[in-house]
N, C-alpha and C positions, 0 to 999 in steps of 0.2 A: 503494499500499500504505500503511496506516495501522498504527503502532506502538501496541500497547496495553501497558499496566502491569500487572503481576501484582498480585492483590488489590483492584484497583479494579473497581467496577461500571460497567457500559455498557449503555445502551438501544439495541436495534436494532430497524428497522422493515423488514418484508420486504413489499413490494406486489407482488402477482401478480393476474391476471386466469384464474381456472380454474374453469370451470363443471361440470367432471366430477371428482366425490369420487374420492379414491384414485390420481388421476393425478399428483400432486406430492408430492415428498418432499424436505425440504431438512434440512441438517445444518449447523451452525456449529461449526468446530473451530479450535482455536488450534495455531500451530506456533511452536517456538522458531527462532532464526536459525540455529542449528547444523542442524536438521533440514531448514530451506530450502536450505542449502548442500549438503546431501546430495541434493537433489532430482536433480541430474545423474546420481548413482549409481544411480537406480532403474532395475530391468530392466522389460522388457515382459512382465511376469508377468500371466497371466490368473487371475481370481478370480470363481468362480461367485456371482451374486447372483440373488435372487428378486424378480420384478416382478409387480405385480398389474395386469392389463388390464381397465379398465372394461368392464361388461356391455353387452349389446344392440348390438354392433357387432364388425365384424371389423378386425384389426389387423395390419400388416405391418412385418417387421423391415427397418429402413432399409438396411441393409448387405447382406443376403442375399436380400430379397424374400420371405421365408418369411412364410406366412399364419397368424395365430392368432385362434381364437374369443375374444371378450371374456368377461369373468367368470371367469377362470382366472388361476391364478399360473404364470408361466413361469420358467424358470432360464436365464440368459444369462452368457456370460463377460464381465466387464468388464475390459478392458486399459486401461493408462494413455494409450494413444494412440487408443483407439476404443471409446468408451462405447457400451452399448446404447441404441438409439434405436427406439422402435416408433411408427409412424404410423397414424393412423386411416384406415380405407378410405374412398375419396372425397375425400381432402385433395389440394389443389392447393397446391404449395409452390415459390415462386421461389427460385432458387439463383444467387448472384452471386459476384464475387471478395470475398476478405477486405478490408475497409477499416477504418481507424482512426476516420475521421470521414466526413460525408457528401459532402464536395466534395474527398476526397483525389484522385479519379481519376474521368474519364468513364465512365459505364457503357457499355461497348462491347458486352457479351454479357449475356443473362440467361436462365438455363434454368429452364424452368417443367416441373416434375415433376408428373405425375398417378399417383396411387395408386389403382388400380380396386379394385372390390369394392362401392362405394355410389355414389349420386349425389353431386355435391360442387359447390361454387362457391368462387371467391375474387376479390376487387376489388383489383386493382393500381393504385395511386395514384401519379402523378408531378407534380411541381412545380419550380420552379427551385431549391429548396432553399437558397436564400441570401438570401431576403428575405421581405417580407410580402404579395406579389402574389397568394398563394393566396387572401387575404381579398378580393380583388377578382374572384374566379373564374377566375383564370389557372392552371388545372392541368388535368389529364387523368386520367381512369379508364379503365381496361380490365378489364370484367367477364367472367371466365372462368366456363365452365359444364361439368361432365362429366356427360354422361348415360351411365349404366352399362349400360342395356339396349341402347343404339346403339354403345357403346364409341366415342364421338365427344367432341370437346372444341369448344366454341364460345366465340367470343370478338368483340368489337367494341370499338374505342375510341371514347370521347366526351370532349368537353371543349375548352377553349380555350386549349390549350398545345403549343408546338413545343419538344421537347426539343433540347439542344444537339447530341445525336446522333439525328437524325430517322429515321435507317433502322432499321426493323425487319423481321425475317424469323422467320416461326413455321414450325416443322418439326412 
């Protein structure tokens, strides 16, 4: 956390890669130390918010699985511990345990979620993550492909890398 002084100007740079207009909304807000101390007092209140879903695709609510057509504004309740997340149909998203840094613990499991509704692909990259051997080609990739018409996922590992935990099970 950085302490900012009142009345002083600061320059901030927000770097993001977002090729879908309307899908990103950022706000910078300041809080006094007293309000930060009261953070524990916050209740799990639900506040309805409006979200614009980009057109020409289907979207799924991450929490409920409900499907929405793009190009519309939807209202969802934003809770302090469960923010609304909308996933593009056809997305393939790897889900792992929370880590503070890359080598904190060995990756013993990785859940790969497929969100149906459109074809999709995802490239999972692995390397030793603690040196520059990737520059010598010591890495592996696993391209995943979801074919909506067949409701099937395809994957095949390629590369020259044997991870510390080489056991993989795909269900």
